[in-house]
BALUMLO-213280 format. One record per residue (C-alpha): x, y, z. Coordinates in steps of 0.02 Angstrom, whole numbers, plus 32768, in hexadecimal, padded with zeros to 4 digits. Layout:
N
XYZ/...
! end
This chain:
462
0D4F6D2816C8/0CCA6DA916A0/0CDA6E47163A/0C636ED7161D/0CB96F161580/0CB76EC414D5/0CFD6EE41427/0C8E6EC01391/0CE46E7212FA/0CAC6E861246/0CD66E2911A5/0D526E90113D/0D026E56109A/0C4B6E7910C3/0C4C6EDF1164/0BD46E5F11AF/0BDC6E4C126B/0C366DAB129C/0C356DAF1359/0C826DFD13F1/0D1D6DE2145B/0D3F6E1D150D/0DA06EBF1522/0E086E8C15B7/0E3C6F07163D/0EE56F0F1691/0E9A6EC1172C/0E606E2D16C5/0F0E6E1C167A/0F526E15172C/0ED96D891754/0F0B6D2716B9/0FC36D3B16E0/0FA96CFD1793/0F4E6C641754/0FD06C4016CE/105A6C50174F/10036BD717C4/0FE36B4D1746/10846B3B16E4/10ED6AE8176E/10746A551777/106A6A4B16BA/11286A4A16AF/112A69AC1719/10BE694A16A0/111868D4162B/11436906157A/10D56878153E/104068C1159E/105B696A154D/1072691914A3/0FCE68BA14B1/0F71695B14DD/0FB669AE1441/0F88691813D6/0ED469221414/0ED669DC13EF/0F0E69C1133C/0E8A693A1324/0E0469B4135D/0E436A3612E2/0E3969BB1252/0D8A698B1287/0D526A41128F/0DBB6A7F11FC/0D296AB2118F/0CD36B191217/0D746B6D1251/0DA76B91119E/0CFE6BE1117A/0D126C531211/0DC66C7B11E6/0D986CA31133/0D106D1C1169/0D776D6C11F1/0E116D9A118C/0DCF6D9210D8/0E3E6D0110A7/0E096C871020/0DAA6BF6106D/0E1D6B75101B/0EB66BCA1064/0E616BD7110D/0E3C6B1E110D/0EF16AF910DE/0F296B651170/0EC46AFF11EC/0F066A5911A8/0FB76A9D11A2/0FA26AD11258/0F6C6A22128A/100669DD1232/10736A5C128C/102D6A2C1336/104C69741314/10FE699912E0/111C69FE137E/10D4697113E8/114A68F31398/11E6695E1389/11EA698F1441/11F568D6146B/129868CF1409/12EC695E1467/1373691714D7/13E8696F154E/14A469571552/1523690615C4/15CC695215EE/1668690B163F/16D3697916AB/177669391660/1745697615B4/17886A1F15E9/18416A3B1612/18626A1416C8/17B369D016E0/1788693C174D/1734689A171A/16D768A517BF/166C6933177F/15E169141702/1550697E16C5/14AA6963166E/143D69E21616/138369E015F5/13016A5715AF/12A06AB21637/12066B21161F/120F6BDD1629/11676BF81680/10E36C6B1634/10F26C851578/109A6D1A152A/10686CEA1478/10346D7C140A/0FF46D4C135D/0FC86DB212C1/0F276DBF125C/0F636D6E11BB/0F7E6CBC11FD/0F146CBE129B/0F126C0112B0/0FBB6BC7126F/10296C4D12BB/0FCE6C421361/0FE56B85136C/109B6B991337/10B46BF413DC/103B6B9A144F/10686AE61422/11256AF41443/11056B5514E2/10956ACD1526/11086A3F14F1/11986A8D1552/112F6A9B15F1/10F96B5115ED/10516BA41603/10166C221580/0FC36CCB157B/0F846CD714C8/0F6A6D861481/0F1F6D7713D3/0F0E6E08135A/0E626E541370/0E326E2B12BC/0E516D7112C3/0E256D5A137A/0D896CF31356/0DF26C7512F8/0E6E6C751388/0DE06C511401/0DAA6BBD1394/0E5D6B7D1394/0E686B7E1452/0DB96B351463/0DF76A9A1407/0E866A901484/0E126AA01519/0DA56A1514D3/0E4369AA14C2/0E5569AD157F/0EC56A4315A0/0EDA6A66165A/0E7A6AFE1695/0ED06BA7167C/0F666B5A1622/0F406BC41588/0EDE6C6515A0/0EA56CE0151C/0EC46D981539/0E5F6E0114C0/0E4B6EBB14CD/0E7B6F681495/0F336F8A147D/0F20703414CD/0EE76FDE156D/0F486F3B157B/0FCD6F4414F1/105E6F8D1553/101F6F4515F6/10226E8F15C1/10D06E8E1571/11256ED9160A/10C46E731689/11376E2A170D/10EA6D7D16FB/111F6D691645/11BB6CFF162C/11C46CFC156D/11726D5614DB/11556D11142D/11136D9A13BB/10E16DA41304/10AE6E4D12C2/10EB6EF7128A/11986F4112A1/11566FD31307/10FD6F651385/118F6EEC138B/12056F7913B7/11926FB7143F/11826F09148A/123F6EF9148E/124F6F9F14E7/11CA6F791568/11EF6EC21589/12A56EDA15B3/13126E4215CA/12956DB315C2/12AC6D3C152F/12536D731491/123A6D3313E0/11F46DAE1361/11B86D9112B0/11A06E3C1261/11926E8511B2/11E76E64110E/120E6EB11066/12376E0E1010/12886E230F66/128B6DB20ECE/132C6DC30E6A/13146D8E0DB4/13B36D570D5B/13656D0A0CBE/12C16CD10C73/12ED6C1C0C4B/12546BD70CA5/11D06C5C0C7E/11346BFD0CB2/117B6BC50D59/11C26C730D78/111E6CCC0D58/10BD6C500DC2/11336C650E56/11356D230E49/10786D330E3C/104E6CBB0EC9/10DE6CFD0F33/10A86DB20F21/0FEA6DA60F20/0FBC6D0E0F89/0F416D471010/0F466DF50FC2/0FFE6E080FEF/0FD66E0E10A9/10696D9F10D8/11106DCF1123/11636D5910A6/11076D99100C/11746DCC0F79/116F6E880F89/11E76EC10F01/123D6E7D0E67/12F06EA40E36/13086E790D7E/139D6E960D0C/13766F1F0C8E/13966EB70BF0/13086E3F0C20/12956EB90C7A/12216EDA0BE6/120D6E1F0BC9/11E46E020C80/11636E8D0C7E/11166E410BE2/110A6D980C39/10C06DDA0CDB/103E6E530C96/0FC96DD30C46/0FDF6D600CDE/0F9B6DEC0D4C/0EF56DDF0CF2/0EEA6D280D27/0EF26D510DE1/0E4B6D2A0E30/0DFC6DB80E92/0D5F6DC10EF9/0D186D810F9D/0D676CFE100F/0CDF6C7E0FEF/0D0B6C7D0F36/0DBE6C490F61/0E036CE50F0D/0EBC6D070F1D/0EA16DC20F3A/0E156DF20FB0/0DED6E901013/0E796EC51087/0E676EB41143/0E286F681157/0E1A70111101/0EB670531156/0F1E6FCA1107/0ED36FF1105D/0EF770AA1074/0FAD7083109A/0FC670151001/0F6E70920F91/0FE171190FD4/107970B40F9F/1031709B0EF1/100471540EDE/10B1718A0F16/110371180E96/109571560E08/10B6720C0E35/117171E80E2A/116A71930D81/113D70DB0D9A/10D870870D11/1038702B0D3C/10396F890CD8/0F9D6F440D2B/0F236F710DB4/0F1C700D0E1F/0E626FFE0E3A/0E0F700D0EE3/0D666FF90F33/0D6170150FEF/0DE06F9B103A/0DEF6F340F9A/0E876F590F30/0E9F6F080E87/0F466EAD0E73/0FBE6F310E33/105F6F1F0DD0/10D46FB40DC6/116B6FC50D53/11FB70400D4F/11F770500E0B/128F70AE0E4B/12E370BA0EF6/129871660F18/11EA71190F21/11A170DE0FC7/1164703A0F7D/121870090F5C/123A70031018/119B70001080/113C6F6010A4/108E6F721054/10376ED8109B/0FC66EE11004/0FB66EAF0F4D/103A6F1A0EF8/10D96EDD0EA3/115F6F580E6A/11DD6F2E0DE2/12856F810E00/12FD6F7C0D6D/13B56F680D98/14516F740D2F/14AF6EE80D86/14A46E5E0E06/150F6ECA0E77/148A6F520E73/14026ED30E9F/14686E930F33/148A6F440F6F/13D36F7A0F65/139B6EDB0FBC/14156EF6104A/13ED6FAE1061/133F6F7F109E/13166F8F1156/12CC6EDF1146/13256E391135/12A56DAE1134/12B36D4D1090/12E66D5F0FDB/12D46CF70F3D/134E6CDF0EAE/130E6CA00E06/138A6C640D85/13D36BCF0D29/148B6BDE0D5C/14946B8D0E07/15486BC50E21/15156C7B0E0A/14826C640E80/14ED6C150F08/15696CA30EF8/14E06D240F12/147D6CCE0F9C/14F76CE4102E/150B6D9C1005/14536DC21021/14316E0410CF/13966D9B10F4/13666D081160/13376C9610CF/13646C901016/12EE6C300FA3/13346BEE0EFF/12BA6BE90E6D/12276BF30EE3/11BF6C770F39/11E36CB30FE9/11736C5D1068/116F6C28111D/115D6B6B1112/11786ADE112A/115B6B0211E1/11ED6A99121F/126C6AFE11BB/12C96B821222/12786C2C1201/12CF6CCD122F/12E66D7F11F6/13726DFA1214/13726EB71229/12BF6EF6123D/12766E501205/12846DFE12AD/12E66DB7133D/13066D011365/12DB6C671300/12396C0612ED/120F6B5F129F/11D86ACA1307/127E6A981358/12BA6B4C1369/12156B7F13B9/121E6AEF1434/12CD6B261465/129E6BDE1474/12116BB514EC/12816B551562/13296B6615B6/13B56AED15CF/13CC6ABF1685/146A6A6916C1/147969E6174A/152B69C91785/155A692517D9/15F36923184A/163368721866/1696683918FD/
! end
């Protein structure tokens, strides 16, 4: 497929040119969809073992090429090289797990006489059938892992895939698929649709050939996809405003380590980053005194130095985060550390005395800023957590496990972490958000199920 239009990509940290990707037209999307529609029926008739072996070869190629892919990934999204390498290896592990777990998925058998008035002469069997063409839309922040988390389950369940990577991150996505092609992927089974959202964004999600959409990205785009795509199955992983509720300071070193890494890992550009702290007023000064010197230990700089905080993905993102910080300061927040900026690099910033009238108490920054919100009671912390439009994850830190287990089910989130930071993994754990944080459940087994349907075969005996 030829294109006359290309998009040039630049490194966020240096502004060096990295390469180009095709800017697909709607006509080219039509061609991709036709090809994807034509190839999945034959693929669905292959054995699960055949599909599993393809995925195993894919993962082996990723491990072999991990250093090169990680170098590209690190440049493309300004992520520390060490973390980029871990992402590639984690992705290979994920693909292997998908390849194995699908082999363990069995259907069910039913007897007619299990229901009142039923007959023993009627039996039924269920099995997992493919959906058809899966549209996989991945974000910039984990361009390899979150792409493979969609593509691998789709392929194992007998589907074809149209892969729409985020523009910044698309080169890493291309490298991911190249390793799959080299593994022996049938032609046109996975196709990459890159381009400008203004041209193909709406068009691709409401295309009549699409049978399922798996999307990771912003709330606004997720809502639009839902509106345009109608009734086809969809799984969305959207934003978060994950809170850490601090009940006591009995394990200060562990607490500080989890809060710092949870808030500032990859510059806070994670949906599961800790984005606000609720701390009881009697221990708030102590917590601030513990966190402030730890902020100075956060490594900052360029991706190749393996810094925790690097330049953000673009200037617009930096502008947004800076706006949240400025708003908080104007309304009385105290800057304990940071609030320094150079272009799209923002120093890790710790704010204290943040109040509910400040934007940073509610809006997702996707950047290196952590607000401390002082509360008078656990009840206030629960209320403020649940008033958020988001409901992805939360963390509770404390020594009284009975108190923690009493609080956890009252938090309106998909996952509650006890004495640990909010995070996505391990990849086989169910992963879901409520409210504006998403729709549907991911995680290896859940993703396999969401990209298939149960088909019944009913046997009528004489």
